[in-house]
C-alpha positions as a Markdown table, in Angstrom:
| # | Residue | x | y | z |
|---|---|---|---|---|
| 1 | Unk | 53.6 | -20.0 | 207.6 |
| 2 | Unk | 55.2 | -22.2 | 204.0 |
| 3 | Unk | 56.6 | -24.1 | 206.6 |
| 4 | Unk | 52.9 | -25.0 | 207.9 |
| 5 | Unk | 51.4 | -25.5 | 205.0 |
| 6 | Unk | 53.3 | -28.2 | 204.0 |
| 7 | Unk | 52.8 | -29.5 | 206.7 |
| 8 | Unk | 49.8 | -29.9 | 206.8 |
| 9 | Unk | 49.6 | -30.9 | 203.2 |
| 10 | Unk | 52.1 | -33.9 | 204.4 |
| 11 | Unk | 49.1 | -34.7 | 207.6 |
| 12 | Unk | 45.9 | -34.9 | 204.6 |
| 13 | Unk | 48.2 | -37.2 | 202.6 |
| 14 | Unk | 48.6 | -39.5 | 204.8 |
| 15 | Unk | 44.4 | -39.4 | 205.6 |
| 16 | Unk | 44.2 | -39.7 | 202.0 |
| 17 | Unk | 46.4 | -42.5 | 202.4 |
| 18 | Unk | 44.8 | -44.0 | 205.0 |
| 19 | Unk | 41.3 | -42.7 | 204.9 |
| 20 | Unk | 38.2 | -45.7 | 204.6 |
| 21 | Unk | 37.4 | -44.3 | 201.2 |
| 22 | Unk | 41.2 | -44.7 | 199.8 |
| 23 | Unk | 42.2 | -47.0 | 197.1 |
| 24 | Unk | 45.0 | -49.4 | 199.3 |
| 25 | Unk | 42.0 | -49.1 | 202.2 |
| 26 | Unk | 39.0 | -49.7 | 199.6 |
| 27 | Unk | 40.5 | -52.5 | 197.6 |
| 28 | Unk | 38.8 | -56.0 | 198.3 |
| 29 | Unk | 40.4 | -58.2 | 199.9 |
| 30 | Unk | 41.7 | -62.0 | 197.7 |
| 31 | Unk | 38.3 | -64.3 | 197.4 |
| 32 | Unk | 39.8 | -66.7 | 199.5 |
| 33 | Unk | 40.1 | -64.5 | 202.6 |
| 34 | Unk | 36.7 | -64.7 | 204.6 |
| 35 | Unk | 37.0 | -62.8 | 207.7 |
| 36 | Unk | 35.4 | -65.2 | 210.8 |
| 37 | Unk | 32.0 | -62.6 | 211.6 |
| 38 | Unk | 33.3 | -63.9 | 215.6 |
| 39 | Unk | 36.5 | -62.3 | 215.1 |
| 40 | Unk | 36.6 | -59.6 | 212.8 |
| 41 | Unk | 39.6 | -57.3 | 211.6 |
| 42 | Unk | 39.6 | -54.2 | 213.8 |
| 43 | Unk | 39.3 | -51.0 | 211.7 |
| 44 | Unk | 41.6 | -48.1 | 211.2 |
| 45 | Unk | 41.4 | -45.5 | 213.7 |
| 46 | Unk | 40.4 | -42.2 | 212.2 |
| 47 | Unk | 42.7 | -39.3 | 211.8 |
| 48 | Unk | 42.1 | -36.4 | 214.2 |
| 49 | Unk | 40.4 | -32.9 | 213.3 |
| 50 | Unk | 44.1 | -31.5 | 213.6 |
| 51 | Unk | 45.1 | -33.5 | 210.7 |
| 52 | Unk | 42.0 | -33.0 | 208.8 |
| 53 | Unk | 42.4 | -29.2 | 209.3 |
| 54 | Unk | 43.7 | -26.8 | 207.1 |
| 55 | Unk | 46.5 | -24.7 | 209.1 |
| 56 | Unk | 45.6 | -21.3 | 209.6 |
| 57 | Unk | 48.2 | -18.5 | 209.3 |
| 58 | Unk | 47.0 | -17.3 | 212.9 |
| 59 | Unk | 47.7 | -20.8 | 214.6 |
| 60 | Unk | 49.7 | -20.6 | 217.4 |
| 61 | Unk | 52.9 | -22.7 | 218.5 |
| 62 | Unk | 51.1 | -24.3 | 220.7 |
| 63 | Unk | 47.4 | -25.1 | 218.7 |
| 64 | Unk | 51.5 | -26.3 | 216.1 |
| 65 | Unk | 52.5 | -29.1 | 219.2 |
| 66 | Unk | 49.3 | -30.1 | 219.8 |
| 67 | Unk | 48.7 | -31.4 | 216.6 |
| 68 | Unk | 52.2 | -32.4 | 216.2 |
| 69 | Unk | 51.6 | -34.8 | 219.5 |
| 70 | Unk | 47.6 | -36.5 | 218.0 |
| 71 | Unk | 49.2 | -36.8 | 214.7 |
| 72 | Unk | 52.2 | -38.7 | 216.5 |
| 73 | Unk | 50.0 | -40.8 | 218.5 |
| 74 | Unk | 47.1 | -41.2 | 215.9 |
| 75 | Unk | 50.3 | -42.3 | 213.6 |
| 76 | Unk | 51.4 | -44.9 | 216.7 |
| 77 | Unk | 47.3 | -46.4 | 216.2 |
| 78 | Unk | 47.1 | -46.6 | 213.0 |
| 79 | Unk | 50.8 | -49.1 | 213.1 |
| 80 | Unk | 49.3 | -51.0 | 215.8 |
| 81 | Unk | 45.6 | -51.5 | 214.0 |
| 82 | Unk | 46.9 | -52.1 | 210.1 |
| 83 | Unk | 49.8 | -55.1 | 212.3 |
| 84 | Unk | 46.4 | -56.2 | 213.9 |
| 85 | Unk | 44.9 | -56.8 | 210.5 |
| 86 | Unk | 47.1 | -58.3 | 208.8 |
| 87 | Unk | 47.4 | -60.9 | 212.1 |
| 88 | Unk | 43.6 | -61.1 | 211.7 |
| 89 | Unk | 44.1 | -61.5 | 207.4 |
| 90 | Unk | 47.1 | -64.1 | 207.5 |
| 91 | Unk | 44.5 | -65.7 | 210.2 |
| 92 | Unk | 41.6 | -65.7 | 208.3 |
| 93 | Unk | 43.7 | -67.0 | 205.1 |
| 94 | Unk | 45.2 | -69.9 | 207.2 |
| 95 | Unk | 41.5 | -71.0 | 208.2 |
| 96 | Unk | 40.2 | -71.1 | 204.1 |
| 97 | Unk | 43.2 | -72.5 | 203.5 |
| 98 | Unk | 42.4 | -75.4 | 206.4 |
| 99 | Unk | 38.3 | -75.7 | 205.8 |
| 100 | Unk | 39.5 | -76.1 | 201.9 |
| 101 | Unk | 41.8 | -78.8 | 203.3 |
| 102 | Unk | 39.2 | -80.3 | 204.8 |
| 103 | Unk | 36.9 | -80.1 | 202.0 |
| 104 | Unk | 40.0 | -81.7 | 199.5 |
| 105 | Unk | 39.7 | -85.4 | 202.3 |
| 106 | Unk | 36.2 | -85.7 | 202.8 |
| 107 | Unk | 34.7 | -87.5 | 200.0 |
| 108 | Unk | 31.5 | -85.8 | 199.7 |
| 109 | Unk | 32.8 | -82.2 | 199.8 |
| 110 | Unk | 35.5 | -83.0 | 197.3 |
| 111 | Unk | 34.3 | -82.5 | 193.8 |
| 112 | Unk | 33.0 | -79.1 | 195.1 |
| 113 | Unk | 36.7 | -78.5 | 196.3 |
| 114 | Unk | 38.1 | -78.8 | 193.2 |
| 115 | Unk | 38.3 | -75.7 | 191.6 |
| 116 | Unk | 39.6 | -72.3 | 191.0 |
| 117 | Unk | 43.1 | -72.7 | 188.0 |
| 118 | Unk | 45.3 | -74.7 | 186.5 |
| 119 | Unk | 47.5 | -74.4 | 189.6 |
| 120 | Unk | 45.4 | -74.0 | 191.7 |
| 121 | Unk | 43.1 | -77.4 | 191.1 |
| 122 | Unk | 47.0 | -79.5 | 190.5 |
| 123 | Unk | 48.2 | -78.4 | 193.6 |
| 124 | Unk | 44.5 | -79.3 | 195.8 |
| 125 | Unk | 44.5 | -83.3 | 193.8 |
| 126 | Unk | 48.6 | -82.9 | 194.5 |
| 127 | Unk | 47.7 | -82.4 | 198.4 |
| 128 | Unk | 45.1 | -84.6 | 198.3 |
| 129 | Unk | 46.6 | -87.4 | 197.1 |
| 130 | Unk | 49.3 | -87.1 | 199.8 |
| 131 | Unk | 47.6 | -85.8 | 203.0 |
| 132 | Unk | 45.6 | -89.3 | 201.7 |
| 133 | Unk | 49.1 | -91.4 | 202.1 |
| 134 | Unk | 50.2 | -89.3 | 205.3 |
| 135 | Unk | 47.2 | -89.7 | 207.4 |
| 136 | Unk | 46.5 | -93.4 | 206.8 |
| 137 | Unk | 43.9 | -93.3 | 204.6 |
| 138 | Unk | 44.9 | -95.5 | 201.9 |
| 139 | Unk | 41.4 | -96.9 | 200.9 |
| 140 | Unk | 40.4 | -92.8 | 200.7 |
| 141 | Unk | 43.1 | -92.9 | 198.0 |
| 142 | Unk | 41.8 | -95.8 | 195.9 |
| 143 | Unk | 38.2 | -95.0 | 196.0 |
| 144 | Unk | 39.6 | -91.5 | 195.3 |
| 145 | Unk | 41.0 | -92.3 | 192.7 |
| 146 | Unk | 38.4 | -94.8 | 190.9 |
| 147 | Unk | 36.6 | -91.2 | 191.2 |
| 148 | Unk | 39.1 | -89.4 | 188.9 |
| 149 | Unk | 38.9 | -92.8 | 186.3 |
| 150 | Unk | 35.1 | -92.5 | 186.1 |
| 151 | Unk | 34.2 | -89.8 | 185.3 |
| 152 | Unk | 37.2 | -89.0 | 182.9 |
| 153 | Unk | 37.4 | -85.6 | 185.4 |
| 154 | Unk | 39.4 | -83.0 | 183.7 |
| 155 | Unk | 41.8 | -80.0 | 185.6 |
| 156 | Unk | 40.7 | -76.4 | 183.5 |
| 157 | Unk | 43.6 | -77.3 | 180.9 |
| 158 | Unk | 42.3 | -80.2 | 180.1 |
| 159 | Unk | 44.7 | -83.2 | 181.9 |
| 160 | Unk | 43.5 | -86.1 | 184.1 |
| 161 | Unk | 42.8 | -85.9 | 187.7 |
| 162 | Unk | 43.9 | -88.8 | 188.0 |
| 163 | Unk | 47.2 | -88.6 | 186.5 |
| 164 | Unk | 47.6 | -85.6 | 188.8 |
| 165 | Unk | 46.3 | -87.0 | 191.9 |
| 166 | Unk | 48.1 | -90.2 | 191.3 |
| 167 | Unk | 51.8 | -88.3 | 191.5 |
| 168 | Unk | 50.8 | -87.3 | 194.9 |
| 169 | Unk | 49.9 | -90.2 | 195.8 |
| 170 | Unk | 53.3 | -91.5 | 194.8 |
| 171 | Unk | 55.4 | -88.7 | 196.2 |
| 172 | Unk | 53.5 | -89.1 | 199.5 |
| 173 | Unk | 54.6 | -93.2 | 200.1 |
| 174 | Unk | 57.9 | -92.4 | 199.1 |
| 175 | Unk | 58.5 | -89.7 | 201.5 |
| 176 | Unk | 56.4 | -91.6 | 204.2 |
| 177 | Unk | 58.7 | -94.1 | 205.8 |
| 178 | Unk | 59.0 | -93.6 | 209.0 |
| 179 | Unk | 61.7 | -92.7 | 211.0 |
| 180 | Unk | 62.5 | -96.0 | 212.5 |
| 181 | Unk | 62.0 | -98.4 | 209.4 |
| 182 | Unk | 64.7 | -95.7 | 207.2 |
| 183 | Unk | 67.7 | -98.3 | 207.1 |
| 184 | Unk | 65.2 | -100.5 | 205.3 |
| 185 | Unk | 63.4 | -98.6 | 203.6 |
| 186 | Unk | 62.8 | -100.1 | 200.2 |
| 187 | Unk | 61.8 | -103.3 | 201.9 |
| 188 | Unk | 59.3 | -101.2 | 204.2 |
| 189 | Unk | 57.6 | -99.8 | 201.2 |
| 190 | Unk | 57.4 | -102.9 | 199.6 |
| 191 | Unk | 55.8 | -104.8 | 202.5 |
| 192 | Unk | 53.0 | -101.9 | 203.0 |
| 193 | Unk | 52.3 | -101.7 | 199.3 |
| 194 | Unk | 51.2 | -105.6 | 198.9 |
| 195 | Unk | 49.5 | -105.6 | 202.5 |
| 196 | Unk | 47.6 | -102.5 | 201.2 |
| 197 | Unk | 47.0 | -104.5 | 197.2 |
| 198 | Unk | 45.3 | -107.6 | 199.8 |
| 199 | Unk | 42.8 | -104.8 | 202.3 |
| 200 | Unk | 41.6 | -103.6 | 198.1 |
| 201 | Unk | 41.7 | -106.4 | 196.4 |
| 202 | Unk | 39.9 | -104.8 | 193.5 |
| 203 | Unk | 41.8 | -101.2 | 193.5 |
| 204 | Unk | 44.2 | -100.4 | 190.6 |
| 205 | Unk | 46.1 | -97.9 | 192.7 |
| 206 | Unk | 47.2 | -100.8 | 195.9 |
| 207 | Unk | 48.8 | -102.6 | 192.5 |
| 208 | Unk | 50.8 | -99.5 | 190.9 |
| 209 | Unk | 52.6 | -98.2 | 193.9 |
| 210 | Unk | 54.0 | -101.5 | 194.3 |
| 211 | Unk | 54.7 | -101.3 | 191.1 |
| 212 | Unk | 56.5 | -97.5 | 191.7 |
| 213 | Unk | 58.1 | -99.0 | 194.7 |
| 214 | Unk | 60.4 | -101.2 | 192.7 |
| 215 | Unk | 60.5 | -98.8 | 189.5 |
| 216 | Unk | 62.6 | -95.8 | 191.7 |
| 217 | Unk | 64.3 | -98.5 | 193.9 |
| 218 | Unk | 65.6 | -99.6 | 190.0 |
| 219 | Unk | 66.6 | -95.8 | 189.8 |
| 220 | Unk | 68.6 | -95.5 | 192.7 |
| 221 | Unk | 70.6 | -98.1 | 191.6 |
| 222 | Unk | 71.3 | -97.2 | 188.6 |
| 223 | Unk | 71.6 | -93.3 | 189.4 |
| 224 | Unk | 71.6 | -90.6 | 187.2 |
| 225 | Unk | 74.1 | -90.6 | 185.4 |
| 226 | Unk | 74.8 | -91.2 | 181.5 |
| 227 | Unk | 74.8 | -95.0 | 180.3 |
| 228 | Unk | 78.7 | -93.9 | 179.0 |
| 229 | Unk | 80.0 | -93.0 | 183.3 |
| 230 | Unk | 77.6 | -95.5 | 185.0 |
| 231 | Unk | 79.3 | -98.5 | 187.0 |
| 232 | Unk | 79.0 | -101.4 | 185.3 |
| 233 | Unk | 78.4 | -103.4 | 188.7 |
| 234 | Unk | 74.9 | -101.4 | 189.3 |
| 235 | Unk | 73.4 | -102.1 | 185.3 |
| 236 | Unk | 72.6 | -106.0 | 186.9 |
| 237 | Unk | 70.5 | -105.2 | 189.6 |
| 238 | Unk | 69.4 | -102.3 | 187.9 |
| 239 | Unk | 67.7 | -104.5 | 184.9 |
| 240 | Unk | 66.4 | -106.9 | 187.7 |
| 241 | Unk | 64.2 | -104.6 | 189.7 |
| 242 | Unk | 62.8 | -103.6 | 186.6 |
| 243 | Unk | 62.5 | -106.8 | 185.4 |
| 244 | Unk | 60.4 | -107.4 | 189.0 |
| 245 | Unk | 58.1 | -104.0 | 188.2 |
| 246 | Unk | 57.1 | -105.7 | 184.5 |
| 247 | Unk | 57.0 | -109.0 | 186.2 |
| 248 | Unk | 54.5 | -107.8 | 188.9 |
| 249 | Unk | 52.3 | -105.8 | 186.8 |
| 250 | Unk | 51.9 | -108.1 | 184.1 |
| 251 | Unk | 51.2 | -110.4 | 187.1 |
| 252 | Unk | 48.6 | -108.3 | 188.6 |
| 253 | Unk | 47.0 | -106.1 | 184.9 |
| 254 | Unk | 43.4 | -107.8 | 184.8 |
| 255 | Unk | 43.1 | -105.0 | 188.5 |
| 256 | Unk | 45.8 | -102.4 | 187.8 |
| 257 | Unk | 44.9 | -102.5 | 183.7 |
| 258 | Unk | 41.7 | -100.3 | 184.8 |
| 259 | Unk | 43.4 | -97.7 | 185.3 |
| 260 | Unk | 45.6 | -95.5 | 182.1 |
| 261 | Unk | 48.8 | -95.2 | 185.0 |
| 262 | Unk | 49.4 | -98.6 | 184.1 |
| 263 | Unk | 50.2 | -98.7 | 180.4 |
| 264 | Unk | 52.2 | -95.3 | 181.7 |
| 265 | Unk | 54.3 | -96.5 | 183.9 |
| 266 | Unk | 54.4 | -99.7 | 182.1 |
| 267 | Unk | 56.3 | -97.6 | 179.5 |
| 268 | Unk | 58.2 | -96.2 | 182.3 |
| 269 | Unk | 59.7 | -99.6 | 182.9 |
| 270 | Unk | 59.9 | -100.8 | 180.1 |
| 271 | Unk | 62.5 | -97.9 | 178.2 |
| 272 | Unk | 65.5 | -99.3 | 181.1 |
| 273 | Unk | 64.4 | -102.8 | 180.8 |
| 274 | Unk | 66.5 | -105.1 | 178.6 |
| 275 | Unk | 64.0 | -107.7 | 177.8 |
| 276 | Unk | 61.0 | -105.5 | 178.6 |
| 277 | Unk | 58.6 | -106.5 | 175.7 |
| 278 | Unk | 56.8 | -104.2 | 173.0 |
| 279 | Unk | 56.3 | -100.8 | 174.1 |
| 280 | Unk | 54.6 | -100.1 | 171.0 |
| 281 | Unk | 52.2 | -102.9 | 171.9 |
| 282 | Unk | 51.8 | -102.0 | 175.5 |
| 283 | Unk | 50.6 | -98.5 | 173.8 |
| 284 | Unk | 48.0 | -99.6 | 171.4 |
| 285 | Unk | 46.4 | -101.4 | 174.0 |
| 286 | Unk | 46.2 | -98.4 | 176.7 |
| 287 | Unk | 44.7 | -96.6 | 173.1 |
| 288 | Unk | 42.0 | -98.7 | 173.2 |
| 289 | Unk | 41.3 | -98.8 | 177.0 |
| 290 | Unk | 42.1 | -95.0 | 177.4 |
| 291 | Unk | 42.3 | -93.5 | 174.1 |
| 292 | Unk | 42.5 | -89.7 | 175.3 |
| 293 | Unk | 44.6 | -90.8 | 178.0 |
| 294 | Unk | 48.0 | -87.9 | 177.7 |
| 295 | Unk | 50.2 | -89.4 | 180.0 |
| 296 | Unk | 50.4 | -92.5 | 177.6 |
| 297 | Unk | 50.9 | -90.6 | 174.6 |
| 298 | Unk | 53.9 | -88.3 | 176.6 |
| 299 | Unk | 55.6 | -92.0 | 177.8 |
| 300 | Unk | 55.6 | -93.3 | 174.3 |
| 301 | Unk | 57.3 | -90.1 | 173.0 |
| 302 | Unk | 60.1 | -90.2 | 175.5 |
| 303 | Unk | 60.7 | -94.2 | 174.0 |
| 304 | Unk | 61.0 | -92.3 | 170.5 |
| 305 | Unk | 63.2 | -89.5 | 171.7 |
| 306 | Unk | 67.3 | -90.6 | 169.9 |
| 307 | Unk | 68.7 | -91.2 | 173.3 |
| 308 | Unk | 66.1 | -94.3 | 173.7 |
| 309 | Unk | 67.2 | -95.1 | 170.2 |
| 310 | Unk | 64.1 | -93.2 | 168.8 |
| 311 | Unk | 64.6 | -90.2 | 165.9 |
| 312 | Unk | 63.2 | -87.3 | 164.9 |
| 313 | Unk | 61.0 | -88.7 | 162.1 |
| 314 | Unk | 59.3 | -91.7 | 164.6 |
| 315 | Unk | 58.7 | -88.7 | 166.7 |
| 316 | Unk | 56.7 | -86.7 | 163.7 |
| 317 | Unk | 55.1 | -89.7 | 162.5 |
| 318 | Unk | 54.3 | -90.4 | 166.0 |
| 319 | Unk | 52.5 | -87.2 | 166.8 |
| 320 | Unk | 50.1 | -87.4 | 163.5 |
| 321 | Unk | 49.0 | -90.9 | 164.1 |
| 322 | Unk | 48.4 | -89.9 | 167.7 |
| 323 | Unk | 46.1 | -86.5 | 166.1 |
| 324 | Unk | 44.3 | -89.7 | 163.9 |
| 325 | Unk | 43.5 | -91.7 | 167.0 |
| 326 | Unk | 41.8 | -88.9 | 168.4 |
| 327 | Unk | 41.0 | -86.5 | 166.3 |
| 328 | Unk | 36.9 | -87.4 | 167.4 |
| 329 | Unk | 37.5 | -86.0 | 170.4 |
| 330 | Unk | 40.7 | -83.3 | 170.5 |
| 331 | Unk | 41.0 | -82.3 | 167.0 |
| 332 | Unk | 43.9 | -81.4 | 166.1 |
| 333 | Unk | 45.5 | -80.5 | 169.9 |
| 334 | Unk | 47.5 | -83.7 | 170.3 |
| 335 | Unk | 49.3 | -82.3 | 167.5 |
| 336 | Unk | 50.3 | -79.9 | 170.0 |
| 337 | Unk | 50.6 | -81.9 | 173.2 |
| 338 | Unk | 53.2 | -83.7 | 172.1 |
| 339 | Unk | 56.0 | -81.1 | 171.1 |
| 340 | Unk | 54.6 | -78.8 | 173.6 |
| 341 | Unk | 55.9 | -82.6 | 176.1 |
| 342 | Unk | 59.1 | -82.6 | 173.5 |
| 343 | Unk | 60.3 | -78.6 | 174.2 |
| 344 | Unk | 59.5 | -79.3 | 178.1 |
| 345 | Unk | 62.7 | -82.1 | 177.6 |
| 346 | Unk | 65.5 | -81.8 | 175.2 |
| 347 | Unk | 64.4 | -79.3 | 173.0 |
| 348 | Unk | 63.3 | -76.7 | 175.4 |
| 349 | Unk | 65.2 | -73.8 | 173.5 |
| 350 | Unk | 65.8 | -75.8 | 169.6 |
| 351 | Unk | 62.0 | -77.4 | 169.2 |
| 352 | Unk | 61.9 | -75.7 | 166.0 |
| 353 | Unk | 65.3 | -76.1 | 164.8 |
| 354 | Unk | 66.1 | -80.1 | 165.8 |
| 355 | Unk | 62.7 | -81.8 | 165.1 |
| 356 | Unk | 60.5 | -81.6 | 162.4 |
| 357 | Unk | 57.6 | -79.8 | 163.9 |
| 358 | Unk | 55.7 | -77.7 | 161.7 |
| 359 | Unk | 54.0 | -74.6 | 163.4 |
| 360 | Unk | 51.2 | -74.2 | 161.1 |
| 361 | Unk | 50.1 | -77.6 | 162.2 |
| 362 | Unk | 51.3 | -77.0 | 166.7 |
| 363 | Unk | 49.3 | -73.4 | 165.8 |
| 364 | Unk | 46.1 | -75.0 | 164.7 |
| 365 | Unk | 46.7 | -77.8 | 167.4 |
| 366 | Unk | 46.6 | -75.5 | 169.7 |
| 367 | Unk | 43.5 | -73.8 | 168.5 |
| 368 | Unk | 41.4 | -76.7 | 169.5 |
| 369 | Unk | 42.8 | -77.0 | 172.5 |
| 370 | Unk | 42.0 | -73.7 | 173.6 |
| 371 | Unk | 38.3 | -74.8 | 172.4 |
| 372 | Unk | 38.1 | -76.8 | 174.7 |
| 373 | Unk | 40.1 | -75.6 | 177.3 |
| 374 | Unk | 40.4 | -72.0 | 177.7 |
| 375 | Unk | 42.2 | -72.2 | 180.5 |
| 376 | Unk | 45.0 | -69.3 | 181.4 |
| 377 | Unk | 48.0 | -72.0 | 181.5 |
| 378 | Unk | 46.5 | -73.4 | 177.6 |
| 379 | Unk | 46.5 | -69.9 | 176.4 |
| 380 | Unk | 49.8 | -68.7 | 178.3 |
| 381 | Unk | 51.7 | -71.6 | 177.0 |
| 382 | Unk | 50.9 | -71.1 | 173.3 |
| 383 | Unk | 51.3 | -67.4 | 173.6 |
| 384 | Unk | 55.1 | -68.5 | 174.3 |
| 385 | Unk | 54.8 | -71.0 | 171.3 |
| 386 | Unk | 54.0 | -68.1 | 168.8 |
| 387 | Unk | 56.5 | -66.6 | 170.4 |
| 388 | Unk | 59.5 | -69.3 | 169.8 |
| 389 | Unk | 58.1 | -69.9 | 166.0 |
| 390 | Unk | 58.4 | -66.1 | 165.3 |
| 391 | Unk | 54.4 | -65.9 | 164.9 |
| 392 | Unk | 54.3 | -62.0 | 165.8 |
| 393 | Unk | 50.6 | -61.5 | 164.8 |
| 394 | Unk | 49.3 | -64.5 | 166.6 |
| 395 | Unk | 51.6 | -63.5 | 169.7 |
| 396 | Unk | 50.5 | -60.1 | 170.0 |
| 397 | Unk | 46.3 | -61.4 | 170.0 |
| 398 | Unk | 47.5 | -63.9 | 172.4 |
| 399 | Unk | 49.6 | -61.4 | 174.3 |
| 400 | Unk | 46.3 | -59.5 | 175.0 |
| 401 | Unk | 44.0 | -62.1 | 176.4 |
| 402 | Unk | 47.1 | -62.9 | 178.6 |
| 403 | Unk | 45.8 | -62.3 | 182.4 |
| 404 | Unk | 48.6 | -60.3 | 184.7 |
| 405 | Unk | 50.6 | -61.5 | 186.5 |
| 406 | Unk | 51.3 | -63.9 | 183.6 |
| 407 | Unk | 52.2 | -67.6 | 184.9 |
| 408 | Unk | 55.9 | -67.8 | 184.9 |
| 409 | Unk | 56.0 | -71.8 | 184.7 |
| 410 | Unk | 54.8 | -70.7 | 181.0 |
| 411 | Unk | 57.8 | -68.4 | 180.1 |
| 412 | Unk | 60.3 | -69.8 | 182.2 |
| 413 | Unk | 61.4 | -65.8 | 182.8 |
| 414 | Unk | 60.7 | -62.8 | 183.3 |
| 415 | Unk | 63.4 | -62.0 | 180.8 |
| 416 | Unk | 61.3 | -64.6 | 177.9 |
| 417 | Unk | 58.1 | -62.5 | 178.6 |
| 418 | Unk | 59.8 | -59.3 | 178.0 |
| 419 | Unk | 61.8 | -60.3 | 175.4 |
| 420 | Unk | 58.4 | -62.0 | 173.9 |
| 421 | Unk | 56.4 | -58.5 | 174.4 |
| 422 | Unk | 58.8 | -56.5 | 172.5 |
| 423 | Unk | 59.0 | -58.9 | 169.5 |
| 424 | Unk | 55.2 | -58.4 | 169.2 |
| 425 | Unk | 55.0 | -54.4 | 169.6 |
| 426 | Unk | 54.4 | -53.9 | 172.6 |
| 427 | Unk | 55.6 | -51.1 | 175.0 |
| 428 | Unk | 55.4 | -52.6 | 178.3 |
| 429 | Unk | 54.7 | -55.3 | 179.5 |
């Protein structure tokens, strides 16, 4: 009867797996999954008594065959119920997502909807910006943008929400040209943004979007090739389009400069222009108006990169000056944030070898970042830099606080995460 006992044990194992008391079934659904009470997810059918019954040596062949048939019928019903549960779960998740998106597009509920992890908040802001443009609700976009600026609202990691929302609006605008206007795409975009600006005489957003159109058009003309590989005939129209963008920004300064993105965009446009003015003067003006607006500092850092005529010495002096200017509100954190951005560009794999960064200063900067914004995004990026700097003690301390699964955008790839874990003396991550 060993075969009977083995078969019974296997059936009992199935019961343990699919029982309502088993861990798989008992695990709570994600917080975002809210089942509609009107259409509850179907319950899993319980196993028949014959499946749970302990086999006996005296069992007849008929009893064994009947138990096997009951098992087959039960497994079919179980499989069907599991498929229905999966479908119900997906429908509930979709409904929850749609509800969150509805809130994002309802100005009265936007502040409630913007919660969660750093990535969730960024995704929500990006969706909101794109959706307002796609639905033609550009006036709502202007109001939401003004609210983000006036309240100086931040994401969990400390980024200004206005900047994340702004990139969503820009992406939605550039991707939203109708099919019948594609042949004259840039003209259509210019016309639409100018019309929007006329309808919103006091809003920076449409004016900035018009300048963004001119800037994007300029770079489409130039392309992404290195300067030495760029055909000579494209330079004149490229510079002319950038000049138009800068001229428009200057003409609309009284309104457009009410937004911090005005200064970031101005610095971007100046970098490629022939006679774009003084980036340092523009940055200083922006710094006085919006002293804690990170993207403006990051754009100035880009201007100081060697490929734009700067140097690593200029970069380091700028990082120190930025800390001095923001110490009252940001502590030492700007030093870490500036070199963090440098590592996202040309110094991704050699920051500590190719620049003047000092890990002790950067570590203190990250400590101040974490005091103000103790988010997993910041913590895991801090840990990644500790790994790059081969600071095993700090790395081990930070890895102990990492919530799994890790944020791969911070680590670049699973291999680096594993390597850093091994460096810190962790056997398994």
